[in-house]
C-alpha positions as CSV (number, residue, x, y, z in Angstrom):
1,M,71.7,174.9,123.6
2,F,73.8,172.0,122.3
3,D,76.7,170.9,124.5
4,D,78.4,168.9,121.8
5,I,78.6,170.1,118.2
6,V,79.7,166.5,117.2
7,E,76.3,165.1,118.5
8,R,74.5,167.7,116.4
9,E,76.4,166.9,113.2
10,L,76.0,163.1,113.8
11,F,72.3,163.6,114.3
12,L,71.9,165.5,111.0
13,E,74.0,162.9,109.1
14,L,71.8,160.1,110.5
15,I,68.6,162.0,109.4
16,A,70.2,162.5,105.9
17,D,70.8,158.7,105.9
18,G,67.1,158.1,106.4
19,I,67.1,157.3,110.1
20,P,63.9,158.5,111.8
21,V,64.2,161.4,114.2
22,N,63.7,159.6,117.5
23,L,66.0,156.7,116.5
24,A,68.7,159.3,115.4
25,G,68.3,160.9,118.8
26,F,68.7,157.6,120.6
27,Q,71.9,156.9,118.6
28,V,73.5,160.2,119.7
29,A,72.4,159.4,123.3
30,W,69.6,162.0,123.5
31,T,66.5,161.3,125.4
32,P,63.1,161.8,123.6
33,K,62.7,164.9,125.7
34,Q,66.1,166.3,124.5
35,V,65.1,165.5,120.9
36,K,61.9,167.4,121.3
37,A,63.6,170.3,122.9
38,N,66.3,170.4,120.2
39,L,63.7,170.3,117.5
40,A,61.9,173.3,119.2
41,D,64.9,175.4,118.1
42,P,63.8,176.8,114.7
43,D,67.3,177.0,113.3
44,F,68.0,173.4,114.2
45,A,64.6,172.3,112.9
46,E,65.4,174.0,109.6
47,M,68.7,172.0,109.5
48,V,66.8,168.8,110.2
49,A,64.4,169.6,107.3
50,A,67.3,170.2,105.0
51,A,68.9,166.9,106.1
52,E,65.5,165.1,105.3
53,D,65.5,166.9,101.8
54,R,69.1,165.5,101.2
55,M,67.8,162.0,102.0
56,I,65.0,162.4,99.5
57,D,67.3,163.9,96.9
58,S,69.7,161.0,97.2
59,I,66.8,158.6,96.6
60,E,65.7,160.6,93.5
61,K,69.3,160.4,92.2
62,A,69.4,156.6,92.7
63,L,66.0,156.3,90.9
64,V,67.4,158.4,88.0
65,D,70.5,156.2,87.9
66,L,68.4,153.1,87.7
67,A,66.3,154.7,84.9
68,R,69.5,155.4,83.0
69,N,70.4,151.7,83.3
70,K,67.2,150.8,81.5
71,N,65.1,149.8,84.6
72,L,61.6,150.0,83.2
73,G,60.0,150.6,86.6
74,A,62.4,153.4,87.4
75,I,61.9,154.9,83.9
76,Q,58.2,155.0,84.5
77,M,58.6,156.6,88.0
78,V,60.9,159.3,86.7
79,L,58.7,160.2,83.7
80,Y,55.4,160.1,85.6
81,N,56.7,162.3,88.4
82,K,59.1,164.7,86.5
83,R,56.9,165.2,83.4
84,P,53.3,164.3,84.6
85,T,51.7,166.4,81.8
86,L,53.4,164.3,79.1
87,W,53.6,160.9,80.9
88,K,50.7,159.3,82.7
89,D,49.8,155.8,83.8
90,V,46.6,155.5,81.8
91,R,44.7,152.3,81.6
92,R,41.5,152.1,79.7
93,I,39.1,149.4,80.4
94,E,36.2,148.9,78.0
95,V,33.3,146.6,78.7
96,K,30.8,145.8,76.1
97,S,27.8,143.6,76.6
98,E,25.0,142.6,74.2
99,H,23.0,140.8,76.9
100,T,19.5,141.8,78.0
101,V,17.5,140.4,80.8
102,N,13.8,140.6,80.8
103,I,11.4,140.3,83.7
104,G,10.3,136.8,82.5
105,E,13.8,135.4,83.0
106,I,14.1,136.8,86.4
107,S,10.7,135.6,87.4
108,A,11.4,132.1,86.1
109,A,14.7,131.9,88.0
110,K,13.0,133.1,91.2
111,A,10.2,130.6,90.8
112,A,12.7,127.8,90.2
113,V,14.7,128.7,93.3
114,M,11.6,129.0,95.5
115,Q,10.3,125.6,94.3
116,L,13.7,124.0,95.2
117,L,13.6,125.6,98.6
118,R,10.1,124.3,99.2
119,E,11.0,120.8,98.1
120,H,14.4,120.4,99.7
121,G,14.9,123.2,102.2
122,T,17.9,125.5,102.5
123,H,20.3,122.8,103.6
124,A,20.0,121.1,100.2
125,L,21.5,124.2,98.6
126,Q,24.6,124.1,100.8
127,P,27.7,122.3,99.5
128,G,27.2,118.6,99.8
129,G,23.5,119.1,100.5
130,G,22.2,117.1,97.6
131,L,21.7,119.9,95.1
132,D,25.2,120.8,94.2
133,V,24.2,121.5,90.6
134,I,21.1,123.2,89.4
135,D,20.3,122.4,85.8
136,A,18.4,125.3,84.3
137,E,17.3,126.4,80.9
138,I,16.4,129.9,79.7
139,I,13.1,129.9,77.9
140,D,12.6,132.8,75.4
141,D,9.3,134.2,76.5
142,S,9.8,137.7,75.1
143,E,6.2,137.8,73.7
144,N,4.7,137.5,77.2
145,D,7.0,138.4,80.1
146,D,4.3,137.7,82.7
147,H,3.7,134.1,81.6
148,L,6.0,131.3,82.8
149,D,6.2,128.0,80.9
150,D,6.0,124.9,83.1
């Protein structure tokens, strides 16, 4: 099937170096149709897969070498991937809040916004529209949530 064993060997070396299949085919002067036909051969496809595994193995070795040279990112990658049961990237975010909102506060804010809209229109609420700052005050009306102080 292969006219030239040298082309096949070069193709496999290019794959092992990380060159994508179609580009490797181009570099050995194969048309895309020839690449597809060559990959249809199960024995050759197995050799291509082995060449891709060699490429990944060389990257893993380079990562381990970096980790041995105290590169923190590489150390994390190696530990997270080689010993995932012992090493995990765990980030705990804890949010605590002591705030409560009652219906009276919401109603008061709603009434204030509606009043501003009636008096000035929506254009006044836009930047530069005259109401760039709304000065508001929360009134503790916890005894009667339905009553709004004027």
